[in-house]
Structure formats: structure tokens, C-alpha cells
C-alpha positions in Angstrom: 0.1 0.1 0.1 1.7 3.4 -1.2 1.3 6.6 0.8 -1.9 7.9 -1.2 -3.8 4.5 -0.4 -2.7 4.6 3.1 -4.1 8.1 3.5 -7.6 7.4 1.8 -7.7 3.9 3.9 -7.1 6.0 7.0 -9.8 8.5 6.0 -12.2 5.4 5.0 -12.0 3.9 8.5 -12.3 6.9 10.5 -15.2 7.8 8.6 -16.5 4.2 9.3 -15.8 5.0 13.0 -17.7 8.2 13.3 -20.8 6.8 11.2 -21.3 3.7 13.2 -20.6 1.5 9.7 -17.4 -0.3 11.4 -19.4 -1.4 14.3 -21.9 -2.7 11.6 -19.3 -4.6 9.7 -17.6 -5.8 12.8 -21.2 -7.1 14.1 -22.3 -8.6 10.8 -18.8 -10.6 10.7 -19.6 -12.1 14.1 -16.6 -10.3 15.6 -16.4 -8.8 18.9 -14.5 -5.7 20.2 -12.4 -8.0 21.7 -11.7 -9.7 18.7 -10.9 -6.4 16.8 -8.8 -5.3 19.7 -6.7 -8.8 19.5 -6.4 -8.0 15.5 -5.0 -4.6 15.9 -3.1 -4.9 19.1 -5.6 -2.9 21.7 -8.0 -3.7 24.1 -11.6 -4.1 23.8 -12.0 -0.6 25.9 -10.1 1.4 23.2 -12.1 -0.4 20.4 -15.4 1.2 22.0 -14.2 4.4 22.3 -13.1 4.4 18.8 -16.5 3.2 17.7 -18.2 5.8 20.2 -16.2 8.9 18.8 -14.4 9.3 22.5 -11.3 9.2 20.3 -9.8 8.5 17.0 -7.2 5.7 16.4 -3.6 6.4 15.5 -2.3 6.4 12.0 -1.1 2.8 12.6 -3.9 1.8 14.1 -6.4 3.3 11.7 -4.3 1.3 9.0 -4.3 -1.7 10.7 -8.5 -1.4 11.1 -8.8 -0.5 7.7 -7.1 -3.6 6.6 -8.8 -5.9 8.9 -12.3 -4.3 8.2 -11.4 -4.6 4.3 -11.1 -8.4 5.0 -14.4 -8.4 6.8 -16.6 -6.7 4.1 -14.6 -9.2 1.9 -16.2 -12.3 3.7 -19.3 -10.5 4.2 -19.6 -9.8 0.6 -18.6 -13.6 -0.5 -21.3 -15.0 1.9 -23.9 -12.6 0.6 -23.0 -13.6 -2.9 -22.2 -17.1 -2.3 -18.8 -16.6 -4.3 -15.1 -17.4 -2.8 -12.1 -15.8 -4.1 
């Protein structure tokens, strides 16, 4: 991922957190805040603070979240369409 793609990914995940889409995707994928925290090296309380808008993730954490949420969306899309990559 180059610098421009990273910037877009960070903006996207921060927007998703503000709008509630991140939580919806996480829940649809069957993941808990603890699962997300484990995947990105954070704790469930921090994930909650990000999802409720109390704090915004750092650039590094936002990149990890973006990769994770992109993967979750792909899984959800595959399940919805019945396709596998």
C-alpha cells in the first residue's frame, strides 16, 4: 500500500467509525470488540472508544483497522453472493 492508498484507507476507516459503519461491519462479521482489539493490538475498551467517537485511532491503528475491516467486508460480500475468491 503506497502513501496515497494509506491516507485514503485511514480516512475511510475513521469515517466508518464516526458513522457507525465499522461497528455494523464488525457485528455482521460476528466479531466482538475483543476480537478486533486482539487483531489490531489494542484492548476492547479502546475499540469501544473509537466506535463511540470518544477517540480517533492513531494512523498506525487506523491502517490496521482498515485492513481488518476490508477483510471483513470481503467475507461478508462472499457470504452474501455465495462466491469465493
